[in-house]
PAKOLKE-398572 format. One line per field, with one value per residue (C-alpha): residue number from 1; residue in one letter; x, y, z. Coordinates in pm, 1 decimal. Layout:
// residues N
nr = [NUM:...];
rest = [a:...];
u = [X:...];
v = [Y:...];
w = [Z:...];
***
This chain:
// residues 634
nr = [1:2:3:4:5:6:7:8:9:10:11:12:13:14:15:16:17:18:19:20:21:22:23:24:25:26:27:28:29:30:31:32:33:34:35:36:37:38:39:40:41:42:43:44:45:46:47:48:49:50:51:52:53:54:55:56:57:58:59:60:61:62:63:64:65:66:67:68:69:70:71:72:73:74:75:76:77:78:79:80:81:82:83:84:85:86:87:88:89:90:91:92:93:94:95:96:97:98:99:100:101:102:103:104:105:106:107:108:109:110:111:112:113:114:115:116:117:118:119:120:121:122:123:124:125:126:127:128:129:130:131:132:133:134:135:136:137:138:139:140:141:142:143:144:145:146:147:148:149:150:151:152:153:154:155:156:157:158:159:160:161:162:163:164:165:166:167:168:169:170:171:172:173:174:175:176:177:178:179:180:181:182:183:184:185:186:187:188:189:190:191:192:193:194:195:196:197:198:199:200:201:202:203:204:205:206:207:208:209:210:211:212:213:214:215:216:217:218:219:220:221:222:223:224:225:226:227:228:229:230:231:232:233:234:235:236:237:238:239:240:241:242:243:244:245:246:247:248:249:250:251:252:253:254:255:256:257:258:259:260:261:262:263:264:265:266:267:268:269:270:271:272:273:274:275:276:277:278:279:280:281:282:283:284:285:286:287:288:289:290:291:292:293:294:295:296:297:298:299:300:301:302:303:304:305:306:307:308:309:310:311:312:313:314:315:316:317:318:319:320:321:322:323:324:325:326:327:328:329:330:331:332:333:334:335:336:337:338:339:340:341:342:343:344:345:346:347:348:349:350:351:352:353:354:355:356:357:358:359:360:361:362:363:364:365:366:367:368:369:370:371:372:373:374:375:376:377:378:379:380:381:382:383:384:385:386:387:388:389:390:391:392:393:394:395:396:397:398:399:400:401:402:403:404:405:406:407:408:409:410:411:412:413:414:415:416:417:418:419:420:421:422:423:424:425:426:427:428:429:430:431:432:433:434:435:436:437:438:439:440:441:442:443:444:445:446:447:448:449:450:451:452:453:454:455:456:457:458:459:460:461:462:463:464:465:466:467:468:469:470:471:472:473:474:475:476:477:478:479:480:481:482:483:484:485:486:487:488:489:490:491:492:493:494:495:496:497:498:499:500:501:502:503:504:505:506:507:508:509:510:511:512:513:514:515:516:517:518:519:520:521:522:523:524:525:526:527:528:529:530:531:532:533:534:535:536:537:538:539:540:541:542:543:544:545:546:547:548:549:550:551:552:553:554:555:556:557:558:559:560:561:562:563:564:565:566:567:568:569:570:571:572:573:574:575:576:577:578:579:580:581:582:583:584:585:586:587:588:589:590:591:592:593:594:595:596:597:598:599:600:601:602:603:604:605:606:607:608:609:610:611:612:613:614:615:616:617:618:619:620:621:622:623:624:625:626:627:628:629:630:631:632:633:634];
rest = [m:t:k:t:i:d:r:r:t:l:l:r:g:a:g:l:g:a:g:g:l:a:l:a:a:w:m:p:a:w:a:q:s:v:s:p:g:l:t:p:d:l:p:t:v:s:g:e:d:i:r:l:r:i:a:r:q:r:m:a:i:d:g:r:h:y:r:a:i:g:v:n:g:t:v:p:a:p:l:i:r:l:r:e:g:q:h:v:r:l:h:v:e:n:a:l:d:e:d:s:s:i:h:w:h:g:l:i:v:p:a:q:f:d:g:v:p:g:v:s:f:p:g:i:t:p:r:s:t:f:r:y:d:f:p:i:r:q:n:g:t:y:w:y:h:s:h:s:g:g:q:e:q:l:g:l:y:g:p:l:i:i:d:p:a:g:p:d:p:v:r:y:d:r:e:h:v:i:l:l:s:d:h:s:r:s:s:p:e:a:i:f:r:n:l:k:a:m:p:g:y:y:n:y:q:r:q:t:l:a:g:l:l:a:g:r:d:q:k:g:r:d:r:a:e:w:g:k:m:r:m:d:p:a:d:i:s:d:v:t:g:a:a:y:t:y:l:v:n:g:h:g:p:f:d:n:w:t:a:l:f:k:p:g:e:r:v:r:l:r:f:v:n:a:a:a:m:t:s:f:n:v:r:i:p:g:l:r:f:t:i:v:q:a:d:g:q:h:v:v:p:v:e:v:d:e:f:q:i:g:v:a:e:t:y:d:a:i:v:t:p:m:e:d:k:a:f:t:l:v:g:e:a:i:d:r:s:g:m:a:r:a:t:l:a:p:r:p:g:m:v:a:a:v:p:p:l:r:p:r:p:l:a:t:m:k:d:m:g:m:d:m:s:s:m:d:h:g:g:g:d:a:s:g:g:m:q:g:m:s:h:g:a:m:p:a:p:r:g:v:d:p:s:a:e:r:n:a:s:a:r:l:g:g:a:a:a:a:p:p:s:l:a:g:m:d:h:s:r:v:d:p:s:a:t:g:g:t:p:g:a:d:m:a:g:m:d:m:g:a:m:r:m:r:d:f:s:y:a:p:e:v:r:k:t:p:g:v:q:t:l:s:p:m:p:m:d:r:t:g:e:p:g:q:g:l:e:d:v:g:h:r:v:l:v:y:k:d:l:m:a:l:d:r:n:p:d:v:r:a:p:s:r:s:l:d:i:h:l:t:g:n:m:e:r:f:m:w:a:f:d:g:v:k:m:s:d:t:m:e:p:f:p:f:v:e:g:e:r:v:r:v:n:l:i:n:d:t:m:m:g:h:p:i:h:l:h:g:h:f:f:e:l:v:t:g:h:g:d:h:a:p:r:k:h:t:v:i:v:q:p:g:g:k:v:t:w:d:f:t:a:d:a:v:g:d:w:a:f:h:c:h:l:l:y:h:m:m:a:g:m:m:r:t:v:s:v:r:p:k:g:g:p:a];
u = [0.0:137.3:159.2:247.8:387.9:406.8:700.2:537.9:477.0:840.2:976.9:736.4:822.1:1188.1:1119.8:903.5:1183.7:1136.6:826.7:1027.8:1300.4:1043.0:905.2:1255.1:1320.2:978.0:1004.6:1079.5:1301.1:1007.3:902.3:983.9:947.5:691.2:929.4:741.1:1018.7:1325.0:1529.5:1686.4:2053.9:2305.5:2326.7:2621.5:2861.8:3126.2:3332.1:3653.9:3520.8:3321.8:3180.0:3122.6:2969.3:3020.2:2740.9:2544.1:2206.0:1959.7:1917.5:1635.8:1719.6:1438.8:1192.2:1401.7:1602.0:1972.2:2227.4:2471.1:2726.9:2670.9:2794.8:2565.5:2275.5:2310.1:2440.9:2631.1:2800.9:2739.3:2896.7:3188.5:3239.6:3564.0:3761.2:4119.8:4343.4:4130.6:4223.0:3989.2:3946.4:3735.7:3620.4:3533.8:3343.5:3342.3:3011.7:3080.7:3187.4:3495.9:3784.6:3715.8:3891.0:3842.9:4084.4:4062.2:4099.9:4315.5:4380.9:4738.1:4756.9:5024.7:5094.0:4954.4:4612.7:4590.5:4367.5:4507.1:4526.7:4862.7:5030.0:4965.2:4785.1:4647.2:4281.6:3986.0:3896.1:3532.1:3348.1:3630.0:3686.6:3984.6:4061.9:4199.5:4365.9:4519.1:4529.7:4348.5:4610.4:4412.5:4071.7:3853.5:3628.8:3738.4:3582.6:3638.4:3588.7:3676.7:4002.5:3898.5:3786.2:3477.6:3319.2:3350.8:3133.6:2868.4:2832.8:3107.0:3193.8:3099.7:3188.9:3426.4:3436.9:3697.7:3614.7:3910.0:4050.4:4028.3:3811.4:3708.8:3837.9:3525.1:3216.9:2883.8:2532.2:2439.6:2612.1:2519.9:2730.7:2691.5:2828.8:2831.4:2857.4:2754.8:2570.1:2485.5:2256.2:2552.2:2809.6:3162.0:3291.3:3051.4:3145.8:3517.2:3466.3:3275.0:3547.9:3818.3:3617.8:3528.4:3647.1:3369.4:3099.0:2926.4:2984.0:2638.1:2737.5:2940.3:2883.4:2614.9:2512.2:2223.9:2469.1:2684.6:2386.9:2259.9:2601.7:2643.7:2925.8:3262.3:3294.2:3352.1:3727.5:3807.9:3582.5:3767.8:4106.3:4005.8:3861.1:4195.9:4363.4:4106.0:4053.9:3722.6:3692.6:3364.7:3551.3:3545.2:3436.8:3480.2:3158.1:2873.6:2505.5:2443.7:2531.9:2517.2:2260.8:2426.0:2352.7:2354.0:2387.8:2265.7:1958.6:1883.7:1783.1:1411.6:1441.3:1521.9:1733.3:1661.4:1869.9:1709.0:1824.7:1690.0:1729.1:2039.5:2220.7:2575.9:2538.8:2849.0:2829.7:3087.6:3128.0:3281.7:3320.3:3284.2:3212.1:3388.4:3443.6:3269.7:3404.3:3126.8:3079.5:2896.4:2682.8:2372.3:2199.2:2130.7:2395.4:2771.4:3011.0:3280.8:3538.6:3695.3:3855.1:4007.5:4085.3:4031.3:4282.5:4174.4:4223.2:4189.5:3819.2:3755.3:3420.6:3318.4:3001.4:3103.5:3377.1:3486.5:3537.9:3741.8:3690.1:3814.4:3849.0:3662.6:3565.2:3393.0:3189.1:2979.5:2654.1:2430.1:2081.5:1896.3:1564.5:1279.1:1286.5:1432.3:1756.1:1868.2:2210.1:2345.7:2629.3:2666.2:2880.2:3172.4:3061.5:2709.5:2547.5:2352.8:2340.8:2315.7:2051.6:1944.6:1749.9:1830.9:1508.4:1368.4:1091.9:1033.3:850.7:984.0:1148.5:1327.8:1375.3:1624.2:1844.8:1880.6:2207.3:2448.5:2599.7:2856.6:3222.9:3453.5:3826.1:4054.4:4412.2:4501.6:4380.8:4645.0:4911.5:4924.2:4795.0:4660.8:4513.7:4755.1:4651.7:4446.9:4167.6:4016.0:3699.3:3727.5:3721.4:4067.2:4019.6:3921.5:4127.1:3987.5:3692.5:3525.6:3494.9:3245.6:3276.1:2938.0:2608.9:2611.0:2373.7:2396.8:2638.7:2482.6:2303.6:2257.4:1909.4:1971.2:1623.2:1651.4:2001.8:1916.6:1882.1:1709.3:2024.3:2017.4:1637.3:1614.8:1840.4:1644.8:1924.9:1816.4:1995.0:2196.7:2272.5:2612.2:2872.1:3149.6:3497.2:3713.4:3988.5:4352.3:4525.8:4796.6:5050.0:5120.4:5468.5:5485.4:5799.8:5571.1:5475.1:5834.9:5739.1:5638.0:5332.9:5091.3:5222.1:4962.9:4841.7:4597.2:4641.4:4832.7:4723.9:4809.6:4694.2:4973.2:5248.9:5463.7:5554.4:5916.3:6051.2:6056.0:6292.4:6179.9:6423.3:6555.1:6524.6:6502.4:6151.7:6085.3:5723.3:5659.6:5306.6:5187.1:4983.8:5177.4:4993.8:5142.4:5482.7:5448.5:5240.3:5115.5:5063.7:4684.4:4637.4:4514.7:4240.9:3888.2:3798.6:3670.7:3347.4:3383.7:3592.7:3312.1:3026.5:3010.7:3077.1:3365.6:3489.1:3735.9:4084.7:4369.7:4559.7:4273.9:4355.1:4593.8:4660.0:4519.8:4825.0:5192.1:5305.4:5468.6:5775.7:5899.7:6237.7:6333.1:6313.3:6640.3:6544.9:6278.9:6083.6:5882.0:5595.0:5405.5:5039.2:5007.0:4741.6:4638.2:4276.6:4219.3:4301.7:4187.8:4526.5:4644.2:4976.0:5244.6:5541.8:5390.3:5432.6:5122.1:5105.3:5072.3:5395.1:5635.9:5730.0:5943.8:5813.1:5879.4:6152.4:6191.5:6394.6:6230.1:6233.8:6344.8:6174.1:6090.0:5929.5:5699.0:5586.3:5277.3:5270.4:4947.9:5025.4:4659.5:4344.3:4159.4:4177.5:4311.3:4251.5:4578.1:4585.1:4885.9:4824.0:4971.8:5084.5:4976.1:5156.0:5178.6:5068.8:5325.4:5094.2:5289.5:5173.7:5513.2:5490.3:5107.6:5074.7:4748.4:4792.0:4605.3:4601.8:4428.4:4470.1:4315.4:4575.3:4386.3:4421.0:4754.9:4847.4:5106.4:5070.0:5367.2:5371.9:5627.6:5601.3:5791.7:5829.3:5751.3:5560.1:5771.2:5613.6:5463.4:5181.4:4947.1:4971.7:4707.5:4450.4:4122.2:3912.4:3827.1:3861.6:4182.0:4329.0:4204.6:4355.2:4699.8:4735.1:4857.4:5199.9:5358.4:5543.4:5801.1:5940.4:6239.4:6385.5:6670.9:6998.3:6827.5:6879.9:6804.1];
v = [0.0:341.4:598.4:963.6:1194.0:1563.2:1789.9:1983.2:1660.2:1555.7:1886.8:1901.2:1544.1:1635.5:1868.5:1632.1:1475.4:1099.4:1117.1:1288.2:1026.5:749.8:907.0:925.8:560.8:458.3:653.0:403.1:465.0:557.9:851.0:1174.7:1545.2:1712.4:1941.6:2097.7:1994.5:2140.6:2378.2:2659.5:2625.2:2850.8:3203.9:3242.6:3533.1:3555.7:3799.9:3992.4:4221.5:4048.1:4212.9:4014.1:4154.7:3970.2:4033.1:3870.1:3722.2:3449.9:3122.9:2868.6:2499.9:2245.3:2516.3:2663.2:2984.3:3001.6:3279.2:3290.6:3491.0:3500.8:3662.8:3877.9:3769.4:3393.0:3092.8:2921.5:3209.7:3244.8:3006.8:3187.4:3069.1:3160.7:3045.8:2929.2:3201.7:3497.2:3763.5:3832.3:4114.8:4025.4:4324.6:4191.6:4425.3:4341.7:4462.4:4287.1:4451.6:4228.3:4146.5:3900.3:3731.8:3500.8:3224.0:3077.3:2712.1:2520.6:2817.7:2899.3:3272.7:3523.8:3488.4:3832.6:3727.4:3388.6:3537.2:3412.5:3687.2:3697.8:3486.2:3634.3:3962.5:4154.2:4070.3:4283.3:4534.0:4613.6:4838.9:4820.3:4660.1:4454.9:4375.7:4034.8:4056.1:3752.7:3546.4:3213.4:2949.3:2627.0:2466.5:2238.5:2235.4:2445.1:2657.0:2965.1:3039.6:3268.2:3214.1:3438.7:3292.3:3073.5:3254.8:2948.4:2755.7:3027.4:2992.6:3198.7:2949.2:2893.6:2688.0:2804.6:2640.0:2715.1:2598.2:2480.6:2705.4:2419.3:2108.6:1947.2:1588.7:1500.5:1437.2:1516.1:1635.0:1814.2:1918.1:1997.6:2137.3:1934.6:2148.6:1951.3:2134.2:2137.1:2408.2:2454.3:2664.0:2707.8:2976.1:2870.6:3023.9:2812.1:2493.1:2558.1:2643.7:2318.7:2115.6:2275.3:2208.5:1849.6:1699.9:1435.7:1698.4:1614.5:1238.5:1085.5:749.6:590.1:227.5:112.9:-204.0:-236.7:-217.4:-487.5:-717.7:-650.1:-726.7:-390.5:-277.4:-443.5:-763.3:-771.0:-844.2:-569.8:-331.6:-389.8:-344.0:-13.8:94.3:32.7:248.5:524.3:544.4:600.3:415.3:594.1:924.9:941.7:1305.2:1593.0:1769.1:1540.6:1530.6:1632.4:1985.9:1978.8:1958.6:1840.9:2036.1:2006.8:2349.7:2509.1:2284.9:2037.3:1675.6:1751.9:2044.8:1775.6:1972.6:1818.0:1800.7:1703.5:1469.4:1295.8:917.4:821.7:1152.4:1166.3:1389.1:1551.7:1600.5:1842.2:1750.2:2002.7:1937.0:2283.7:2152.0:2285.2:1947.6:1669.9:1415.8:1248.4:900.4:964.7:722.9:709.5:373.6:225.8:429.2:398.6:692.8:735.5:957.3:1190.4:1464.4:1501.3:1842.9:2001.2:1773.2:1525.7:1159.1:840.5:750.1:495.7:338.0:312.4:278.0:510.9:751.4:937.2:1309.2:1483.5:1843.3:2073.0:1797.7:1804.7:1520.2:1527.7:1219.5:1110.4:921.4:788.8:714.3:507.1:463.5:710.4:727.1:925.3:844.0:953.8:1112.6:1031.6:1215.9:1021.7:1177.0:940.4:883.3:802.6:1063.5:1216.0:1265.5:1522.8:1420.9:1531.0:1381.0:1320.2:1294.2:1319.9:1554.7:1795.0:1654.5:1299.8:1130.4:804.2:589.7:728.6:451.0:436.2:538.0:246.8:131.2:377.4:278.6:221.2:283.0:-19.5:-75.6:-22.2:335.4:368.6:264.3:-94.7:-399.2:-624.3:-886.0:-1153.1:-1109.6:-1368.7:-1166.9:-1457.7:-1448.9:-1084.8:-946.5:-1032.3:-891.4:-550.0:-530.2:-380.2:-182.8:-13.7:92.5:236.5:530.6:452.5:625.2:973.2:1267.9:1512.4:1801.9:2108.6:2317.1:2029.6:1894.7:1575.0:1576.6:1936.8:1898.6:1602.4:1739.8:1650.6:1493.1:1225.3:1190.2:1127.1:824.6:684.9:728.8:731.4:958.3:792.1:986.0:1145.9:1046.3:1248.8:1179.7:1001.5:969.8:1040.8:1062.8:1304.7:1080.9:797.9:657.4:456.6:286.9:90.5:-129.1:-174.0:-43.9:-400.6:-473.8:-696.3:-596.6:-692.7:-371.3:-538.2:-418.6:-107.9:204.9:471.3:737.3:642.5:661.0:966.9:1106.2:1138.7:1408.3:1315.1:1434.3:1434.2:1429.6:1629.1:1889.7:1842.1:1926.1:1868.9:1773.3:1708.9:1613.3:1545.8:1237.6:999.6:674.8:545.0:387.6:209.2:426.0:248.2:360.0:357.2:519.6:184.5:156.0:298.0:562.8:494.4:297.6:181.5:-129.4:-385.4:-215.9:-485.6:-268.8:-83.6:220.8:471.9:471.9:710.0:436.0:417.4:770.8:817.2:1150.5:1173.7:1370.7:1325.7:1513.2:1850.4:1771.1:1413.0:1473.6:1262.2:1448.9:1593.4:1553.2:1409.9:1572.4:1392.8:1590.5:1436.7:1515.1:1532.8:1611.0:1610.4:1500.2:1554.1:1922.7:1950.1:2066.4:1987.7:2056.5:1961.0:1795.1:1898.2:2270.7:2488.3:2779.5:3022.5:2892.7:2941.9:3180.9:2913.4:2807.4:2489.9:2629.3:2552.6:2694.6:2788.1:2500.9:2227.4:1890.7:1748.5:1428.9:1489.9:1211.8:1301.2:1071.4:1070.2:1009.8:1045.2:834.3:1082.6:1144.4:1483.3:1645.8:1832.1:2124.4:2299.4:2647.4:2771.3:2431.9:2094.0:1778.4:1429.2:1140.1:860.1:568.3:370.4:549.6:697.6:1003.7:985.2:1022.1:1191.3:1563.1:1707.8:2006.5:1828.9:1474.4:1277.4:1118.5:831.6:756.3:599.0:622.8:779.7:962.6:1041.3:1305.4:1482.5:1847.9:2118.6:2444.6:2658.9:2945.5:3203.6:3341.1:3240.3:2986.6:2836.9:2463.7:2319.0:2061.0:2166.8:2059.1:2411.3:2357.4:2156.2:2448.6:2693.0:2471.3:2481.6:2239.7:2505.7:2623.3:2833.0:2699.4:2952.4:2930.9:3159.1:3265.2:3052.9:3223.5:3461.5:3493.2:3188.7];
w = [0.0:-93.1:183.9:170.0:429.8:366.0:427.4:710.1:900.5:851.7:973.7:1268.2:1360.9:1380.1:1668.9:1878.3:2079.6:2108.7:1887.0:1616.4:1642.0:1622.3:1306.2:1157.0:1236.7:1099.5:776.0:495.7:196.7:-27.6:190.8:12.1:55.5:-164.6:-349.2:-643.5:-881.1:-1044.4:-833.9:-1038.3:-1117.9:-949.0:-1094.0:-1330.4:-1379.5:-1650.5:-1855.7:-1805.0:-1529.5:-1257.0:-946.9:-629.1:-310.6:19.4:273.0:551.3:465.8:553.0:369.1:374.4:416.9:432.9:529.3:810.7:803.6:884.2:921.0:634.4:441.2:67.9:-250.5:-464.5:-244.8:-295.5:-102.5:-251.2:-426.1:-800.2:-1047.6:-1209.6:-1568.4:-1744.8:-2048.7:-2063.7:-2206.7:-2103.1:-1848.5:-1558.5:-1310.7:-1007.7:-802.9:-457.7:-225.9:143.5:291.1:623.7:948.1:956.1:724.7:447.5:153.8:-141.3:-235.7:-587.4:-497.5:-745.0:-973.6:-1072.1:-1000.4:-893.8:-521.2:-435.5:-571.3:-399.7:-130.8:201.8:467.5:642.6:375.5:31.5:112.8:413.2:347.2:239.5:509.4:591.9:344.4:89.5:-250.6:-363.0:-725.7:-816.6:-1157.9:-1330.9:-1652.6:-1679.2:-1754.7:-1713.0:-1753.0:-1543.7:-1238.1:-940.0:-667.0:-452.2:-84.6:202.7:387.9:678.3:1011.1:983.7:689.2:467.4:715.6:688.7:312.3:149.9:-123.9:-486.0:-796.7:-1067.8:-1411.5:-1677.4:-2028.6:-2239.1:-2510.3:-2760.2:-2789.2:-2462.7:-2443.0:-2245.0:-2458.7:-2293.9:-2380.9:-2059.3:-1737.7:-1378.6:-1094.8:-772.9:-490.9:-164.1:167.8:533.5:726.8:1094.0:1308.6:1542.9:1468.4:1366.7:1688.4:1895.8:1711.6:1756.8:2125.1:2180.5:2010.1:2222.7:2539.4:2447.7:2117.0:2122.5:2168.0:1837.7:1841.3:1892.7:1745.3:2022.1:2096.8:2338.1:2519.4:2276.8:1987.0:2144.5:2193.5:1840.1:1690.4:1519.4:1750.5:1812.1:2005.6:2378.8:2382.6:2135.4:2320.3:2642.4:2475.0:2316.2:2650.8:2819.0:2554.2:2611.3:2236.3:2060.8:1726.9:1656.1:1636.6:1256.2:1211.8:1453.9:1352.8:1253.5:1164.5:1523.6:1413.4:1034.3:761.3:441.1:125.2:-253.6:-415.0:-93.6:-61.8:214.8:156.7:189.3:-53.2:-308.8:-555.8:-895.6:-1213.5:-1544.1:-1819.0:-2127.1:-2134.7:-2328.0:-2269.9:-2141.1:-1835.6:-1688.9:-1314.2:-1176.8:-808.9:-569.2:-195.8:-43.0:307.3:612.1:780.4:587.8:343.3:143.4:-1.8:-329.0:-528.6:-748.2:-697.6:-1041.4:-1226.3:-1269.5:-1275.7:-1536.3:-1367.1:-1626.4:-1417.1:-1070.9:-920.5:-1261.5:-1436.7:-1705.1:-1625.3:-1826.8:-1785.5:-1511.7:-1420.1:-1055.8:-852.9:-570.5:-471.0:-162.0:-209.9:56.3:160.0:-121.3:-383.1:-716.3:-947.3:-1285.8:-1369.8:-1665.9:-1608.3:-1885.8:-1752.8:-2012.3:-1832.2:-1811.0:-1433.1:-1145.4:-963.7:-618.2:-580.7:-235.4:-64.0:259.7:533.9:597.7:957.3:828.2:1052.5:763.4:390.2:118.4:-132.7:-478.6:-768.5:-1135.7:-1332.6:-1686.2:-1567.5:-1277.9:-977.5:-1007.2:-709.4:-641.6:-333.9:-84.5:57.0:434.5:593.6:604.7:936.7:1063.3:1032.0:1325.2:1326.3:1338.3:1443.0:1077.8:1120.3:1388.7:1140.7:1262.7:1075.0:1350.2:1115.2:1240.6:1603.0:1787.8:1941.6:2119.5:1917.0:1823.7:1473.8:1351.8:1006.4:1125.5:1438.3:1756.0:1634.5:1925.7:2283.0:2522.8:2751.8:2897.7:2833.4:2977.7:2957.5:2672.4:2713.8:2868.4:2609.6:2363.6:2295.0:2097.4:1945.1:1833.6:1698.5:1474.4:1125.7:803.9:662.8:932.8:950.3:578.8:609.8:901.7:1157.2:1518.1:1759.0:2031.2:2348.4:2334.9:2590.6:2738.6:2609.7:2862.3:2610.1:2670.3:2333.2:2432.2:2604.3:2364.3:2317.8:1992.9:2120.9:2351.8:2056.6:1957.0:1616.1:1535.2:1321.6:1504.9:1847.1:2105.2:2265.5:2501.4:2853.7:2754.4:2938.4:2686.4:2924.1:3160.8:2900.9:2853.8:2517.7:2418.5:2189.3:1822.6:1554.0:1194.1:901.9:735.8:1007.6:1383.7:1505.8:1874.5:1938.1:2308.9:2402.8:2049.2:1968.0:1744.2:1681.9:1358.4:1413.1:1079.0:843.4:532.3:175.4:161.4:-180.5:-313.0:-50.9:-53.4:199.4:548.9:553.9:191.7:245.7:208.7:24.0:-244.7:-548.8:-709.5:-522.0:-667.1:-515.9:-597.6:-778.9:-1031.5:-1146.3:-1437.5:-1610.5:-1962.1:-2079.4:-1998.3:-1687.0:-1763.3:-1550.3:-1534.8:-1369.9:-1073.0:-740.1:-615.3:-250.1:-22.3:260.1:530.0:683.8:974.7:1037.7:1414.2:1669.6:2030.2:2017.5:2388.2:2351.7:1987.9:1864.8:1511.4:1342.6:1093.1:1262.9:1595.5:1517.7:1492.8:1251.2:1543.2:1701.9:1413.0:1137.6:972.4:629.6:439.2:207.4:-162.2:-449.5:-775.7:-1021.8:-784.3:-792.4:-448.9:-322.7:-25.6:208.3:410.9:713.4:912.6:1278.1:1377.8:1366.2:1148.1:774.8:659.4:318.7:261.8:16.3:-136.1:-275.8:-602.3:-733.7:-857.8:-747.6:-896.2:-677.3:-672.4:-748.6:-1008.0:-1323.0:-1413.7:-1637.9:-1632.2:-1254.8:-1151.4:-1082.1:-785.9:-551.3:-258.6:-129.3:156.6:384.4:543.7:917.3:998.6:632.7:408.1:77.1:-146.6:-414.9:-632.2:-718.1:-897.6:-705.8:-1008.8:-845.8:-660.9:-345.7:-13.6:-28.7:227.0:297.6:526.4:621.1:458.6:756.5:869.2:1242.7:1204.7:1012.3:1275.5:1547.5:1390.1:1096.5:856.5:750.3:475.8:172.4:55.4:-298.5:-347.8:-684.5:-810.1:-722.0:-479.9:-102.8:110.8];
***
């Protein structure tokens, strides 16, 4: 029997406490919002002189109003469409009462127009206009966003597409921009304050006794071992669906943003992850993606069913729907606390079934840089390692109403809210020498909270890092693995090793030197850094000389994935494809993993280098890369 449930009932149910949660759990996959149909595309601006006005505004998401910062009166900001080879002047007016900025993410521009206050320019002062002026030297899918405070979280971001000067190697009949993001009723300052006070503040997905009995949490032995280590394997994302609604082009999952197609068309979907803190697992049940571009760079087409897109990454994909029916586009938050949702349909008003949220992932010992698959867990999950722990059910943090904080992104997927628990973790005093650096070392019985951290020195320079969490004594190359939560989904998932550049790399020289950079953090105090050194504690850049070729090893010493972005340059991932290595500007370094890339320091100036998780960057995981002219002063 077909049932219907209208949008007002869904939204009202979300605010009814336990009743609202019961409604969310009851709602089957066929239940839909009653969106009238096609949502207009983003407004587009183009030409050689473009005017952008940054100002505060309100935005509507799933029928509720939120505070926001937009550009030219819209959130997301307008789509900027340019052509390779043209020159552009962007006049950016700051109508805020605070400094602002715009960074052109992935664009190769002169350093003074990169848009990072304190690194490449002073910023745009209130009630003033700054002119960005540069040639367009590339093509592809990119985006732009504020690099000032938490303005990006409030909506100051937009897509940027550059059409090629010549024929496009990608053949398609129609295109749509799919801009994924996250938005919160809480201010960025409040979110950051909550994370500093209690890093697990937004983690509503910890394990419970009910989960243990139902078999959806880790087994008893593993749970006890993780409890002794005071580690939380459910800590996948710092800010979750407890605070966020996940958006497609500024629209919530019940708004049901809809993109049209004609059966048989090749539809190009330009995916941009403009979120502040959320990596998404993207799929369209019933359709396969052909990935044709990554970070604006053409790749040899590769067919997949799903891909993980880290914060600040872009992917272009071709889909060819042959049937005269609607399809649901799912952008599932990696911790499975909610989803962004849109519809592809032949006609306005059509909808498709929305799949429920899949079980949330749990970190394993592999995410700590240790492969524990050879351990005898005494009946535990040997293949996944120790997967969970419990800190015990505790009341919600003061000021948090779990029923009110649950958002449409989570309700749509049928996720029920679990009571949050206070973090009893102690991640700040871990000595990796306790494992002997041996894979498979039995960590049962270890009290990591009682261990003291020794100073670490990282080649090629000595960097003392007392008190910094270091949990990966043996980091692994994980570029051939799917992202977190995608290990056993039963279909093909994109991995970095699938990507191969369509054209030969512009510089194929062997690197002249190698540089190790460790991604470090103190999760108890919510401090993040490179090599244990926060941006606020040093003026020392990572130094390079113009034209030199360098191999960089990013070693993740934490249990959380980090999307690392280098301004002003592209780099080539070392994945075994030789002179057709994939070129990117942002790469996810998986927990306990290592990513290696080569790059040519061909852009003189000072450039930002940082984790693109907004609050990790704000907490210190940002440094400067300085490229000095060849033959100039050191």
